[in-house]
N, CA, C and O atoms as a GROMACS GRO file, in nm:
protein
  596
    1UNK      N    1   0.996   2.804  -1.744
    1UNK     CA    2   0.949   2.860  -1.621
    1UNK      C    3   1.063   2.893  -1.530
    1UNK      O    4   1.154   2.812  -1.514
    2UNK      N    5   1.062   3.012  -1.470
    2UNK     CA    6   1.178   3.063  -1.386
    2UNK      C    7   1.152   3.020  -1.249
    2UNK      O    8   1.046   2.968  -1.216
    3UNK      N    9   1.255   3.044  -1.166
    3UNK     CA   10   1.254   3.005  -1.024
    3UNK      C   11   1.135   3.069  -0.949
    3UNK      O   12   1.072   3.003  -0.867
    4UNK      N   13   1.103   3.200  -0.979
    4UNK     CA   14   0.994   3.264  -0.906
    4UNK      C   15   0.858   3.200  -0.949
    4UNK      O   16   0.769   3.188  -0.864
    5UNK      N   17   0.839   3.160  -1.073
    5UNK     CA   18   0.715   3.087  -1.112
    5UNK      C   19   0.706   2.954  -1.040
    5UNK      O   20   0.598   2.914  -0.997
    6UNK      N   21   0.818   2.886  -1.027
    6UNK     CA   22   0.814   2.754  -0.961
    6UNK      C   23   0.788   2.774  -0.812
    6UNK      O   24   0.719   2.691  -0.752
    7UNK      N   25   0.838   2.876  -0.754
    7UNK     CA   26   0.809   2.909  -0.611
    7UNK      C   27   0.665   2.938  -0.594
    7UNK      O   28   0.605   2.888  -0.499
    8UNK      N   29   0.602   3.018  -0.684
    8UNK     CA   30   0.462   3.045  -0.684
    8UNK      C   31   0.380   2.916  -0.699
    8UNK      O   32   0.281   2.897  -0.629
    9UNK      N   33   0.421   2.831  -0.786
    9UNK     CA   34   0.354   2.701  -0.805
    9UNK      C   35   0.357   2.620  -0.680
    9UNK      O   36   0.256   2.561  -0.643
   10UNK      N   37   0.476   2.614  -0.609
   10UNK     CA   38   0.492   2.544  -0.492
   10UNK      C   39   0.399   2.605  -0.382
   10UNK      O   40   0.334   2.532  -0.307
   11UNK      N   41   0.395   2.731  -0.375
   11UNK     CA   42   0.306   2.802  -0.273
   11UNK      C   43   0.159   2.764  -0.301
   11UNK      O   44   0.081   2.737  -0.209
   12UNK      N   45   0.124   2.764  -0.427
   12UNK     CA   46  -0.025   2.734  -0.463
   12UNK      C   47  -0.054   2.587  -0.427
   12UNK      O   48  -0.163   2.558  -0.379
   13UNK      N   49   0.039   2.494  -0.449
   13UNK     CA   50   0.015   2.356  -0.414
   13UNK      C   51   0.010   2.339  -0.266
   13UNK      O   52  -0.067   2.256  -0.218
   14UNK      N   53   0.088   2.411  -0.188
   14UNK     CA   54   0.086   2.407  -0.041
   14UNK      C   55  -0.058   2.450  -0.005
   14UNK      O   56  -0.124   2.380   0.071
   15UNK      N   57  -0.105   2.556  -0.056
   15UNK     CA   58  -0.244   2.599  -0.011
   15UNK      C   59  -0.344   2.504  -0.060
   15UNK      O   60  -0.442   2.483   0.011
   16UNK      N   61  -0.332   2.446  -0.172
   16UNK     CA   62  -0.436   2.354  -0.225
   16UNK      C   63  -0.417   2.230  -0.140
   16UNK      O   64  -0.521   2.172  -0.106
   17UNK      N   65  -0.308   2.182  -0.101
   17UNK     CA   66  -0.287   2.061  -0.019
   17UNK      C   67  -0.357   2.083   0.113
   17UNK      O   68  -0.421   1.991   0.165
   18UNK      N   69  -0.347   2.205   0.171
   18UNK     CA   70  -0.415   2.240   0.292
   18UNK      C   71  -0.565   2.221   0.277
   18UNK      O   72  -0.628   2.167   0.368
   19UNK      N   73  -0.624   2.263   0.168
   19UNK     CA   74  -0.773   2.244   0.140
   19UNK      C   75  -0.798   2.093   0.126
   19UNK      O   76  -0.895   2.046   0.186
   20UNK      N   77  -0.722   2.018   0.057
   20UNK     CA   78  -0.739   1.881   0.044
   20UNK      C   79  -0.728   1.809   0.176
   20UNK      O   80  -0.808   1.720   0.206
   21UNK      N   81  -0.633   1.845   0.252
   21UNK     CA   82  -0.616   1.786   0.392
   21UNK      C   83  -0.737   1.806   0.478
   21UNK      O   84  -0.784   1.716   0.548
   22UNK      N   85  -0.788   1.931   0.471
   22UNK     CA   86  -0.908   1.963   0.548
   22UNK      C   87  -1.027   1.874   0.501
   22UNK      O   88  -1.103   1.824   0.583
   23UNK      N   89  -1.039   1.856   0.373
   23UNK     CA   90  -1.144   1.772   0.323
   23UNK      C   91  -1.121   1.630   0.372
   23UNK      O   92  -1.216   1.563   0.413
   24UNK      N   93  -0.999   1.582   0.368
   24UNK     CA   94  -0.970   1.443   0.404
   24UNK      C   95  -1.002   1.420   0.550
   24UNK      O   96  -1.061   1.318   0.587
   25UNK      N   97  -0.962   1.518   0.635
   25UNK     CA   98  -0.991   1.505   0.780
   25UNK      C   99  -1.137   1.510   0.806
   25UNK      O  100  -1.186   1.429   0.885
   26UNK      N  101  -1.211   1.602   0.747
   26UNK     CA  102  -1.361   1.610   0.765
   26UNK      C  103  -1.429   1.481   0.718
   26UNK      O  104  -1.526   1.436   0.779
   27UNK      N  105  -1.376   1.418   0.604
   27UNK     CA  106  -1.445   1.308   0.547
   27UNK      C  107  -1.435   1.184   0.633
   27UNK      O  108  -1.522   1.097   0.624
   28UNK      N  109  -1.326   1.170   0.720
   28UNK     CA  110  -1.304   1.059   0.813
   28UNK      C  111  -1.425   1.051   0.907
   28UNK      O  112  -1.467   0.941   0.943
   29UNK      N  113  -1.479   1.159   0.945
   29UNK     CA  114  -1.597   1.171   1.032
   29UNK      C  115  -1.718   1.117   0.966
   29UNK      O  116  -1.816   1.092   1.036
   30UNK      N  117  -1.721   1.094   0.831
   30UNK     CA  118  -1.842   1.050   0.761
   30UNK      C  119  -1.861   0.905   0.772
   30UNK      O  120  -1.970   0.857   0.741
   31UNK      N  121  -1.760   0.828   0.814
   31UNK     CA  122  -1.765   0.690   0.827
   31UNK      C  123  -1.855   0.649   0.936
   31UNK      O  124  -1.873   0.724   1.032
   32UNK      N  125  -1.917   0.525   0.925
   32UNK     CA  126  -2.006   0.468   1.031
   32UNK      C  127  -1.940   0.458   1.175
   32UNK      O  128  -2.007   0.467   1.278
   33UNK      N  129  -1.808   0.441   1.172
   33UNK     CA  130  -1.734   0.429   1.296
   33UNK      C  131  -1.640   0.547   1.324
   33UNK      O  132  -1.570   0.593   1.234
   34UNK      N  133  -1.639   0.595   1.447
   34UNK     CA  134  -1.557   0.709   1.478
   34UNK      C  135  -1.405   0.666   1.485
   34UNK      O  136  -1.366   0.588   1.573
   35UNK      N  137  -1.326   0.717   1.394
   35UNK     CA  138  -1.192   0.686   1.390
   35UNK      C  139  -1.102   0.809   1.382
   35UNK      O  140  -1.149   0.917   1.348
   36UNK      N  141  -0.979   0.795   1.412
   36UNK     CA  142  -0.883   0.904   1.390
   36UNK      C  143  -0.833   0.891   1.248
   36UNK      O  144  -0.847   0.787   1.184
   37UNK      N  145  -0.774   0.997   1.201
   37UNK     CA  146  -0.718   0.997   1.064
   37UNK      C  147  -0.614   0.882   1.047
   37UNK      O  148  -0.611   0.814   0.944
   38UNK      N  149  -0.528   0.864   1.150
   38UNK     CA  150  -0.428   0.761   1.136
   38UNK      C  151  -0.492   0.630   1.132
   38UNK      O  152  -0.445   0.546   1.054
   39UNK      N  153  -0.592   0.600   1.204
   39UNK     CA  154  -0.662   0.467   1.201
   39UNK      C  155  -0.730   0.446   1.062
   39UNK      O  156  -0.730   0.336   1.007
   40UNK      N  157  -0.786   0.556   1.007
   40UNK     CA  158  -0.848   0.541   0.877
   40UNK      C  159  -0.732   0.513   0.769
   40UNK      O  160  -0.751   0.435   0.675
   41UNK      N  161  -0.620   0.575   0.788
   41UNK     CA  162  -0.508   0.550   0.699
   41UNK      C  163  -0.466   0.411   0.702
   41UNK      O  164  -0.426   0.356   0.600
   42UNK      N  165  -0.472   0.346   0.820
   42UNK     CA  166  -0.435   0.200   0.830
   42UNK      C  167  -0.541   0.118   0.736
   42UNK      O  168  -0.503   0.030   0.659
   43UNK      N  169  -0.669   0.155   0.750
   43UNK     CA  170  -0.761   0.085   0.672
   43UNK      C  171  -0.742   0.098   0.522
   43UNK      O  172  -0.758   0.002   0.446
   44UNK      N  173  -0.708   0.215   0.483
   44UNK     CA  174  -0.677   0.242   0.339
   44UNK      C  175  -0.548   0.166   0.301
   44UNK      O  176  -0.544   0.110   0.191
   45UNK      N  177  -0.448   0.161   0.380
   45UNK     CA  178  -0.329   0.081   0.346
   45UNK      C  179  -0.363  -0.063   0.335
   45UNK      O  180  -0.323  -0.127   0.237
   46UNK      N  181  -0.434  -0.119   0.428
   46UNK     CA  182  -0.470  -0.263   0.426
   46UNK      C  183  -0.556  -0.290   0.302
   46UNK      O  184  -0.536  -0.389   0.233
   47UNK      N  185  -0.653  -0.199   0.274
   47UNK     CA  186  -0.733  -0.218   0.157
   47UNK      C  187  -0.652  -0.223   0.032
   47UNK      O  188  -0.678  -0.305  -0.056
   48UNK      N  189  -0.556  -0.141   0.022
   48UNK     CA  190  -0.476  -0.132  -0.101
   48UNK      C  191  -0.381  -0.252  -0.119
   48UNK      O  192  -0.349  -0.286  -0.233
   49UNK      N  193  -0.335  -0.316  -0.007
   49UNK     CA  194  -0.244  -0.426  -0.017
   49UNK      C  195  -0.318  -0.561   0.003
   49UNK      O  196  -0.262  -0.665  -0.032
   50UNK      N  197  -0.444  -0.563   0.057
   50UNK     CA  198  -0.510  -0.693   0.080
   50UNK      C  199  -0.479  -0.744   0.214
   50UNK      O  200  -0.570  -0.768   0.293
   51UNK      N  201  -0.350  -0.763   0.245
   51UNK     CA  202  -0.304  -0.798   0.377
   51UNK      C  203  -0.172  -0.734   0.409
   51UNK      O  204  -0.083  -0.726   0.323
   52UNK      N  205  -0.158  -0.690   0.524
   52UNK     CA  206  -0.030  -0.627   0.569
   52UNK      C  207   0.003  -0.676   0.705
   52UNK      O  208  -0.084  -0.695   0.789
   53UNK      N  209   0.142  -0.696   0.727
   53UNK     CA  210   0.175  -0.723   0.866
   53UNK      C  211   0.172  -0.595   0.942
   53UNK      O  212   0.173  -0.486   0.884
   54UNK      N  213   0.167  -0.608   1.073
   54UNK     CA  214   0.173  -0.486   1.160
   54UNK      C  215   0.299  -0.413   1.137
   54UNK      O  216   0.301  -0.290   1.141
   55UNK      N  217   0.411  -0.488   1.111
   55UNK     CA  218   0.538  -0.417   1.085
   55UNK      C  219   0.528  -0.338   0.957
   55UNK      O  220   0.578  -0.226   0.953
   56UNK      N  221   0.469  -0.386   0.858
   56UNK     CA  222   0.454  -0.324   0.733
   56UNK      C  223   0.363  -0.192   0.750
   56UNK      O  224   0.393  -0.085   0.697
   57UNK      N  225   0.255  -0.211   0.826
   57UNK     CA  226   0.173  -0.088   0.862
   57UNK      C  227   0.263   0.016   0.922
   57UNK      O  228   0.259   0.132   0.881
   58UNK      N  229   0.343  -0.020   1.019
   58UNK     CA  230   0.435   0.074   1.086
   58UNK      C  231   0.529   0.140   0.985
   58UNK      O  232   0.549   0.261   0.992
   59UNK      N  233   0.585   0.066   0.894
   59UNK     CA  234   0.669   0.119   0.795
   59UNK      C  235   0.595   0.226   0.708
   59UNK      O  236   0.645   0.337   0.688
   60UNK      N  237   0.475   0.189   0.656
   60UNK     CA  238   0.397   0.276   0.568
   60UNK      C  239   0.354   0.401   0.645
   60UNK      O  240   0.349   0.507   0.582
   61UNK      N  241   0.323   0.400   0.775
   61UNK     CA  242   0.286   0.513   0.854
   61UNK      C  243   0.406   0.593   0.899
   61UNK      O  244   0.394   0.711   0.933
   62UNK      N  245   0.518   0.530   0.900
   62UNK     CA  246   0.634   0.598   0.953
   62UNK      C  247   0.641   0.608   1.106
   62UNK      O  248   0.703   0.699   1.162
   63UNK      N  249   0.570   0.505   1.174
   63UNK     CA  250   0.563   0.500   1.315
   63UNK      C  251   0.636   0.378   1.369
   63UNK      O  252   0.676   0.293   1.289
   64UNK      N  253   0.655   0.364   1.498
   64UNK     CA  254   0.718   0.239   1.546
   64UNK      C  255   0.608   0.129   1.555
   64UNK      O  256   0.488   0.156   1.547
   65UNK      N  257   0.656   0.008   1.572
   65UNK     CA  258   0.579  -0.111   1.557
   65UNK      C  259   0.468  -0.110   1.669
   65UNK      O  260   0.355  -0.153   1.645
   66UNK      N  261   0.503  -0.059   1.794
   66UNK     CA  262   0.400  -0.064   1.903
   66UNK      C  263   0.282   0.032   1.874
   66UNK      O  264   0.166   0.002   1.902
   67UNK      N  265   0.317   0.148   1.816
   67UNK     CA  266   0.215   0.241   1.770
   67UNK      C  267   0.122   0.181   1.670
   67UNK      O  268   0.000   0.190   1.685
   68UNK      N  269   0.180   0.117   1.564
   68UNK     CA  270   0.097   0.055   1.463
   68UNK      C  271   0.013  -0.065   1.523
   68UNK      O  272  -0.101  -0.091   1.485
   69UNK      N  273   0.075  -0.129   1.614
   69UNK     CA  274  -0.001  -0.243   1.685
   69UNK      C  275  -0.123  -0.188   1.761
   69UNK      O  276  -0.229  -0.249   1.761
   70UNK      N  277  -0.106  -0.072   1.825
   70UNK     CA  278  -0.225  -0.016   1.898
   70UNK      C  279  -0.333   0.022   1.800
   70UNK      O  280  -0.451  -0.001   1.826
   71UNK      N  281  -0.295   0.082   1.686
   71UNK     CA  282  -0.391   0.114   1.585
   71UNK      C  283  -0.471  -0.010   1.543
   71UNK      O  284  -0.594  -0.012   1.538
   72UNK      N  285  -0.391  -0.117   1.513
   72UNK     CA  286  -0.453  -0.232   1.456
   72UNK      C  287  -0.532  -0.296   1.560
   72UNK      O  288  -0.638  -0.348   1.524
   73UNK      N  289  -0.496  -0.302   1.690
   73UNK     CA  290  -0.577  -0.362   1.791
   73UNK      C  291  -0.706  -0.290   1.803
   73UNK      O  292  -0.811  -0.354   1.812
   74UNK      N  293  -0.703  -0.153   1.804
   74UNK     CA  294  -0.834  -0.083   1.818
   74UNK      C  295  -0.923  -0.114   1.702
   74UNK      O  296  -1.042  -0.140   1.719
   75UNK      N  297  -0.864  -0.112   1.580
   75UNK     CA  298  -0.943  -0.145   1.466
   75UNK      C  299  -1.006  -0.290   1.466
   75UNK      O  300  -1.116  -0.314   1.417
   76UNK      N  301  -0.929  -0.379   1.524
   76UNK     CA  302  -0.980  -0.519   1.542
   76UNK      C  303  -1.094  -0.520   1.648
   76UNK      O  304  -1.196  -0.586   1.629
   77UNK      N  305  -1.078  -0.447   1.758
   77UNK     CA  306  -1.189  -0.432   1.855
   77UNK      C  307  -1.312  -0.383   1.796
   77UNK      O  308  -1.422  -0.430   1.829
   78UNK      N  309  -1.299  -0.286   1.706
   78UNK     CA  310  -1.409  -0.225   1.642
   78UNK      C  311  -1.472  -0.316   1.524
   78UNK      O  312  -1.577  -0.285   1.467
   79UNK      N  313  -1.404  -0.422   1.498
   79UNK     CA  314  -1.452  -0.511   1.392
   79UNK      C  315  -1.423  -0.471   1.255
   79UNK      O  316  -1.490  -0.516   1.162
   80UNK      N  317  -1.322  -0.385   1.235
   80UNK     CA  318  -1.287  -0.329   1.102
   80UNK      C  319  -1.177  -0.408   1.036
   80UNK      O  320  -1.164  -0.408   0.914
   81UNK      N  321  -1.093  -0.479   1.122
   81UNK     CA  322  -0.986  -0.562   1.065
   81UNK      C  323  -0.984  -0.684   1.142
   81UNK      O  324  -1.041  -0.690   1.251
   82UNK      N  325  -0.915  -0.788   1.089
   82UNK     CA  326  -0.882  -0.904   1.166
   82UNK      C  327  -0.726  -0.915   1.178
   82UNK      O  328  -0.651  -0.876   1.088
   83UNK      N  329  -0.684  -0.969   1.288
   83UNK     CA  330  -0.546  -0.987   1.315
   83UNK      C  331  -0.519  -1.131   1.327
   83UNK      O  332  -0.581  -1.193   1.413
   84UNK      N  333  -0.429  -1.194   1.248
   84UNK     CA  334  -0.396  -1.330   1.261
   84UNK      C  335  -0.246  -1.350   1.246
   84UNK      O  336  -0.174  -1.275   1.181
   85UNK      N  337  -0.204  -1.456   1.310
   85UNK     CA  338  -0.050  -1.487   1.297
   85UNK      C  339  -0.020  -1.514   1.162
   85UNK      O  340  -0.094  -1.585   1.094
   86UNK      N  341   0.096  -1.457   1.110
   86UNK     CA  342   0.140  -1.481   0.974
   86UNK      C  343   0.183  -1.630   0.958
   86UNK      O  344   0.243  -1.690   1.047
   87UNK      N  345   0.149  -1.683   0.843
   87UNK     CA  346   0.183  -1.823   0.822
   87UNK      C  347   0.337  -1.842   0.810
   87UNK      O  348   0.392  -1.944   0.853
   88UNK      N  349   0.403  -1.741   0.750
   88UNK     CA  350   0.547  -1.747   0.725
   88UNK      C  351   0.637  -1.720   0.844
   88UNK      O  352   0.756  -1.749   0.844
   89UNK      N  353   0.567  -1.659   0.952
   89UNK     CA  354   0.646  -1.612   1.067
   89UNK      C  355   0.546  -1.606   1.189
   89UNK      O  356   0.463  -1.516   1.196
   90UNK      N  357   0.556  -1.700   1.281
   90UNK     CA  358   0.461  -1.715   1.391
   90UNK      C  359   0.471  -1.588   1.484
   90UNK      O  360   0.383  -1.568   1.568
   91UNK      N  361   0.573  -1.508   1.469
   91UNK     CA  362   0.587  -1.390   1.552
   91UNK      C  363   0.518  -1.272   1.491
   91UNK      O  364   0.484  -1.177   1.560
   92UNK      N  365   0.498  -1.278   1.358
   92UNK     CA  366   0.437  -1.165   1.288
   92UNK      C  367   0.283  -1.175   1.289
   92UNK      O  368   0.225  -1.283   1.295
   93UNK      N  369   0.220  -1.055   1.284
   93UNK     CA  370   0.078  -1.048   1.283
   93UNK      C  371   0.032  -0.987   1.149
   93UNK      O  372   0.077  -0.879   1.110
   94UNK      N  373  -0.063  -1.060   1.077
   94UNK     CA  374  -0.116  -1.008   0.955
   94UNK      C  375  -0.244  -0.936   0.981
   94UNK      O  376  -0.319  -0.978   1.070
   95UNK      N  377  -0.276  -0.826   0.908
   95UNK     CA  378  -0.397  -0.750   0.927
   95UNK      C  379  -0.471  -0.748   0.793
   95UNK      O  380  -0.412  -0.718   0.690
   96UNK      N  381  -0.611  -0.784   0.797
   96UNK     CA  382  -0.695  -0.786   0.686
   96UNK      C  383  -0.820  -0.708   0.714
   96UNK      O  384  -0.864  -0.703   0.829
   97UNK      N  385  -0.880  -0.645   0.612
   97UNK     CA  386  -1.007  -0.580   0.639
   97UNK      C  387  -1.120  -0.672   0.648
   97UNK      O  388  -1.125  -0.775   0.580
   98UNK      N  389  -1.214  -0.635   0.732
   98UNK     CA  390  -1.345  -0.715   0.742
   98UNK      C  391  -1.443  -0.641   0.643
   98UNK      O  392  -1.410  -0.538   0.586
   99UNK      N  393  -1.557  -0.698   0.627
   99UNK     CA  394  -1.660  -0.630   0.546
   99UNK      C  395  -1.698  -0.497   0.611
   99UNK      O  396  -1.725  -0.402   0.538
  100UNK      N  397  -1.700  -0.487   0.738
  100UNK     CA  398  -1.724  -0.355   0.802
  100UNK      C  399  -1.612  -0.258   0.774
  100UNK      O  400  -1.637  -0.139   0.754
  101UNK      N  401  -1.488  -0.308   0.773
  101UNK     CA  402  -1.376  -0.212   0.738
  101UNK      C  403  -1.388  -0.166   0.592
  101UNK      O  404  -1.359  -0.051   0.562
  102UNK      N  405  -1.430  -0.253   0.504
  102UNK     CA  406  -1.453  -0.204   0.359
  102UNK      C  407  -1.562  -0.101   0.359
  102UNK      O  408  -1.549   0.002   0.293
  103UNK      N  409  -1.671  -0.126   0.431
  103UNK     CA  410  -1.781  -0.027   0.439
  103UNK      C  411  -1.728   0.115   0.485
  103UNK      O  412  -1.759   0.219   0.427
  104UNK      N  413  -1.650   0.108   0.590
  104UNK     CA  414  -1.596   0.230   0.655
  104UNK      C  415  -1.506   0.302   0.540
  104UNK      O  416  -1.520   0.423   0.521
  105UNK      N  417  -1.427   0.236   0.476
  105UNK     CA  418  -1.336   0.291   0.368
  105UNK      C  419  -1.422   0.357   0.258
  105UNK      O  420  -1.399   0.471   0.217
  106UNK      N  421  -1.525   0.279   0.212
  106UNK     CA  422  -1.620   0.323   0.101
  106UNK      C  423  -1.689   0.447   0.149
  106UNK      O  424  -1.694   0.545   0.075
  107UNK      N  425  -1.743   0.450   0.271
  107UNK     CA  426  -1.827   0.566   0.321
  107UNK      C  427  -1.729   0.692   0.326
  107UNK      O  428  -1.769   0.799   0.282
  108UNK      N  429  -1.614   0.680   0.373
  108UNK     CA  430  -1.525   0.797   0.383
  108UNK      C  431  -1.488   0.841   0.242
  108UNK      O  432  -1.490   0.961   0.214
  109UNK      N  433  -1.453   0.746   0.151
  109UNK     CA  434  -1.417   0.783   0.018
  109UNK      C  435  -1.532   0.852  -0.055
  109UNK      O  436  -1.508   0.947  -0.130
  110UNK      N  437  -1.655   0.806  -0.037
  110UNK     CA  438  -1.769   0.869  -0.092
  110UNK      C  439  -1.792   1.013  -0.046
  110UNK      O  440  -1.828   1.102  -0.124
  111UNK      N  441  -1.770   1.031   0.085
  111UNK     CA  442  -1.788   1.163   0.136
  111UNK      C  443  -1.678   1.256   0.091
  111UNK      O  444  -1.702   1.374   0.066
  112UNK      N  445  -1.561   1.202   0.080
  112UNK     CA  446  -1.443   1.284   0.027
  112UNK      C  447  -1.467   1.322  -0.116
  112UNK      O  448  -1.443   1.437  -0.155
  113UNK      N  449  -1.513   1.226  -0.197
  113UNK     CA  450  -1.534   1.252  -0.340
  113UNK      C  451  -1.649   1.355  -0.351
  113UNK      O  452  -1.639   1.446  -0.433
  114UNK      N  453  -1.759   1.344  -0.271
  114UNK     CA  454  -1.864   1.439  -0.283
  114UNK      C  455  -1.824   1.581  -0.249
  114UNK      O  456  -1.866   1.675  -0.315
  115UNK      N  457  -1.740   1.595  -0.145
  115UNK     CA  458  -1.692   1.727  -0.108
  115UNK      C  459  -1.599   1.790  -0.217
  115UNK      O  460  -1.605   1.909  -0.248
  116UNK      N  461  -1.516   1.704  -0.270
  116UNK     CA  462  -1.425   1.745  -0.376
  116UNK      C  463  -1.507   1.784  -0.503
  116UNK      O  464  -1.477   1.882  -0.571
  117UNK      N  465  -1.613   1.703  -0.532
  117UNK     CA  466  -1.702   1.731  -0.640
  117UNK      C  467  -1.769   1.872  -0.627
  117UNK      O  468  -1.780   1.946  -0.725
  118UNK      N  469  -1.814   1.905  -0.506
  118UNK     CA  470  -1.866   2.038  -0.480
  118UNK      C  471  -1.767   2.148  -0.516
  118UNK      O  472  -1.803   2.247  -0.579
  119UNK      N  473  -1.645   2.127  -0.477
  119UNK     CA  474  -1.544   2.231  -0.515
  119UNK      C  475  -1.525   2.241  -0.668
  119UNK      O  476  -1.525   2.351  -0.723
  120UNK      N  477  -1.510   2.128  -0.733
  120UNK     CA  478  -1.498   2.130  -0.878
  120UNK      C  479  -1.623   2.190  -0.946
  120UNK      O  480  -1.611   2.247  -1.055
  121UNK      N  481  -1.735   2.179  -0.891
  121UNK     CA  482  -1.858   2.238  -0.953
  121UNK      C  483  -1.848   2.389  -0.946
  121UNK      O  484  -1.917   2.458  -1.020
  122UNK      N  485  -1.766   2.440  -0.862
  122UNK     CA  486  -1.753   2.589  -0.861
  122UNK      C  487  -1.643   2.642  -0.954
  122UNK      O  488  -1.618   2.762  -0.963
  123UNK      N  489  -1.583   2.553  -1.019
  123UNK     CA  490  -1.474   2.578  -1.112
  123UNK      C  491  -1.525   2.578  -1.259
  123UNK      O  492  -1.624   2.511  -1.286
  124UNK      N  493  -1.461   2.651  -1.355
  124UNK     CA  494  -1.496   2.636  -1.488
  124UNK      C  495  -1.447   2.505  -1.544
  124UNK      O  496  -1.356   2.443  -1.489
  125UNK      N  497  -1.508   2.462  -1.659
  125UNK     CA  498  -1.463   2.339  -1.718
  125UNK      C  499  -1.314   2.337  -1.752
  125UNK      O  500  -1.240   2.241  -1.730
  126UNK      N  501  -1.275   2.457  -1.812
  126UNK     CA  502  -1.128   2.461  -1.841
  126UNK      C  503  -1.038   2.449  -1.719
  126UNK      O  504  -0.934   2.383  -1.723
  127UNK      N  505  -1.079   2.513  -1.610
  127UNK     CA  506  -0.997   2.506  -1.492
  127UNK      C  507  -0.994   2.357  -1.433
  127UNK      O  508  -0.896   2.312  -1.374
  128UNK      N  509  -1.105   2.291  -1.453
  128UNK     CA  510  -1.111   2.149  -1.399
  128UNK      C  511  -1.015   2.066  -1.489
  128UNK      O  512  -0.935   1.988  -1.438
  129UNK      N  513  -1.025   2.083  -1.623
  129UNK     CA  514  -0.935   2.008  -1.709
  129UNK      C  515  -0.792   2.047  -1.678
  129UNK      O  516  -0.710   1.956  -1.667
  130UNK      N  517  -0.751   2.178  -1.663
  130UNK     CA  518  -0.612   2.208  -1.630
  130UNK      C  519  -0.571   2.151  -1.498
  130UNK      O  520  -0.458   2.105  -1.484
  131UNK      N  521  -0.659   2.153  -1.398
  131UNK     CA  522  -0.629   2.090  -1.267
  131UNK      C  523  -0.606   1.950  -1.278
  131UNK      O  524  -0.512   1.899  -1.217
  132UNK      N  525  -0.691   1.877  -1.356
  132UNK     CA  526  -0.670   1.734  -1.374
  132UNK      C  527  -0.534   1.701  -1.431
  132UNK      O  528  -0.465   1.610  -1.384
  133UNK      N  529  -0.498   1.777  -1.533
  133UNK     CA  530  -0.366   1.748  -1.598
  133UNK      C  531  -0.250   1.783  -1.496
  133UNK      O  532  -0.151   1.711  -1.484
  134UNK      N  533  -0.271   1.892  -1.428
  134UNK     CA  534  -0.164   1.925  -1.326
  134UNK      C  535  -0.151   1.826  -1.217
  134UNK      O  536  -0.041   1.782  -1.184
  135UNK      N  537  -0.266   1.786  -1.156
  135UNK     CA  538  -0.261   1.690  -1.052
  135UNK      C  539  -0.217   1.549  -1.093
  135UNK      O  540  -0.152   1.478  -1.016
  136UNK      N  541  -0.252   1.511  -1.215
  136UNK     CA  542  -0.210   1.385  -1.274
  136UNK      C  543  -0.054   1.380  -1.287
  136UNK      O  544   0.014   1.284  -1.253
  137UNK      N  545  -0.008   1.492  -1.339
  137UNK     CA  546   0.142   1.505  -1.357
  137UNK      C  547   0.210   1.514  -1.223
  137UNK      O  548   0.315   1.451  -1.204
  138UNK      N  549   0.155   1.589  -1.129
  138UNK     CA  550   0.216   1.600  -0.996
  138UNK      C  551   0.220   1.467  -0.926
  138UNK      O  552   0.319   1.432  -0.861
  139UNK      N  553   0.106   1.390  -0.940
  139UNK     CA  554   0.092   1.264  -0.874
  139UNK      C  555   0.204   1.168  -0.932
  139UNK      O  556   0.271   1.098  -0.856
  140UNK      N  557   0.222   1.166  -1.060
  140UNK     CA  558   0.320   1.077  -1.127
  140UNK      C  559   0.463   1.111  -1.081
  140UNK      O  560   0.545   1.023  -1.057
  141UNK      N  561   0.490   1.246  -1.069
  141UNK     CA  562   0.621   1.288  -1.019
  141UNK      C  563   0.646   1.247  -0.876
  141UNK      O  564   0.754   1.201  -0.840
  142UNK      N  565   0.536   1.267  -0.792
  142UNK     CA  566   0.544   1.234  -0.648
  142UNK      C  567   0.570   1.090  -0.630
  142UNK      O  568   0.644   1.053  -0.538
  143UNK      N  569   0.513   1.001  -0.716
  143UNK     CA  570   0.525   0.861  -0.704
  143UNK      C  571   0.671   0.817  -0.724
  143UNK      O  572   0.713   0.713  -0.672
  144UNK      N  573   0.748   0.895  -0.799
  144UNK     CA  574   0.889   0.867  -0.828
  144UNK      C  575   0.985   0.918  -0.714
  144UNK      O  576   1.106   0.902  -0.721
  145UNK      N  577   0.922   0.980  -0.608
  145UNK     CA  578   0.995   1.030  -0.498
  145UNK      C  579   0.949   0.964  -0.374
  145UNK      O  580   0.859   1.017  -0.309
  146UNK      N  581   1.005   0.851  -0.335
  146UNK     CA  582   0.956   0.775  -0.220
  146UNK      C  583   0.952   0.861  -0.085
  146UNK      O  584   0.868   0.836   0.001
  147UNK      N  585   1.039   0.957  -0.071
  147UNK     CA  586   1.030   1.037   0.050
  147UNK      C  587   0.906   1.116   0.064
  147UNK      O  588   0.870   1.153   0.176
  148UNK      N  589   0.834   1.146  -0.049
  148UNK     CA  590   0.713   1.222  -0.047
  148UNK      C  591   0.591   1.134  -0.015
  148UNK      O  592   0.485   1.188   0.018
  149UNK      N  593   0.602   1.004  -0.024
  149UNK     CA  594   0.490   0.919  -0.012
  149UNK      C  595   0.474   0.866   0.129
  149UNK      O  596   0.381   0.791   0.157
   0.00000   0.00000   0.00000
């Protein structure tokens, strides 16, 4: 593959990522609780780790600790997470999902999957298989590049 073809592939992925981002943003509205995309991202991070400190949330989001703390406080007020003092450090605060937080994440994920399924249904079987291979390979390469995550 030459440089021109790689540039075209990059452009196609930028376009596709825009469509996926639009789906992601729309799907956040499908949850039972009205959240921002960043707040939903906190829920997904906590779900994937089980428990996270507010500082770890800040690191994952790429924001300062006070910003992450505000997100976590709002999510706690909404009953989607609990905030407790960390056992290992009384100054740190750990965040965990509540059952309502898990329902929120599941509802958004289901809406997102449904919308993506509608897009896939408009594609040929071969295009879906090719896309699956491409996205799987792209995801593996992106996971090896911490700055992209």
